C-alpha positions in Angstrom: 2.6 13.9 -17.2 2.3 10.2 -16.6 -0.1 9.0 -13.9 0.1 5.8 -12.0 -2.1 4.0 -9.4 -0.3 2.6 -6.5 -1.9 0.3 -4.0 -0.2 0.3 -0.6 -0.3 -2.7 1.7 1.7 -1.6 4.7 1.1 -4.8 6.6 2.1 -4.8 10.3 5.3 -4.9 12.3 7.7 -2.4 10.8 5.7 -2.2 7.5 3.6 0.9 8.4 6.7 2.8 9.5 8.4 2.0 6.2 5.3 2.8 4.2 5.2 6.3 5.8 8.5 7.0 4.2 7.3 5.6 0.9 4.4 8.0 1.0 6.8 10.9 1.7 8.7 10.0 -1.5 5.5 9.6 -3.5 4.5 13.1 -2.3 7.8 14.5 -3.3 7.5 13.1 -6.9 3.9 14.5 -7.1 5.1 17.9 -5.9 8.1 18.0 -8.2 5.9 17.2 -11.2 8.0 14.2 -12.2 5.0 11.9 -12.3 1.6 11.7 -10.8 0.9 8.9 -8.3 -2.6 8.2 -6.9 -2.5 6.0 -3.9 -4.9 3.7 -2.1 -4.4 1.5 0.9 -5.4 -1.9 2.1 -4.8 -4.3 4.9 -2.6 -7.4 4.6 -1.2 -9.9 7.2 -2.1 -9.9 10.8 -4.0 -6.7 10.8 -6.1 -7.9 7.9 -6.7 -11.2 9.7 -7.9 -9.3 12.7 -10.2 -7.2 10.6 -11.5 -9.7 8.1 -10.5 -13.2 9.3 -8.1 -13.7 6.4 -4.7 -12.5 5.3 -6.2 -10.2 2.6 -9.8 -9.4 1.8 -11.3 -10.0 -1.6 -11.8 -6.3 -2.0 -8.1 -5.5 -1.3 -7.0 -8.3 -3.6 -9.2 -6.8 -6.4 -7.8 -3.4 -5.8 -4.2 -4.8 -6.0 -5.0 -6.5 -9.3 -6.1 -3.3 -11.1 -3.4 -1.1 -9.7 -0.3 -0.2 -11.7 1.9 -1.3 -8.8 1.5 -2.8 -5.3 3.9 -1.7 -2.6 4.0 -4.5 0.0 5.2 -3.9 3.5 6.3 -6.4 6.2 3.8 -8.8 7.7 3.9 -10.9 10.8 3.2 -10.6 14.4 4.2 -11.7 17.8 
């Protein structure tokens, strides 16, 4: 079975809500044995700025670069 590394960047705003549904779909694929997805998460956007003082940390950018795919949520803020 194929295995893929997904890096999830939910962002803020509606992004985390949407990413929860993405995670449910990933779990379904894993349970059905169609493919194997390993996931990791990072911060991007306003929540990353609050935590690190920039829109994305160097560590999260490095994780994104070595992943098979990056799933990017909505960013922004009030």
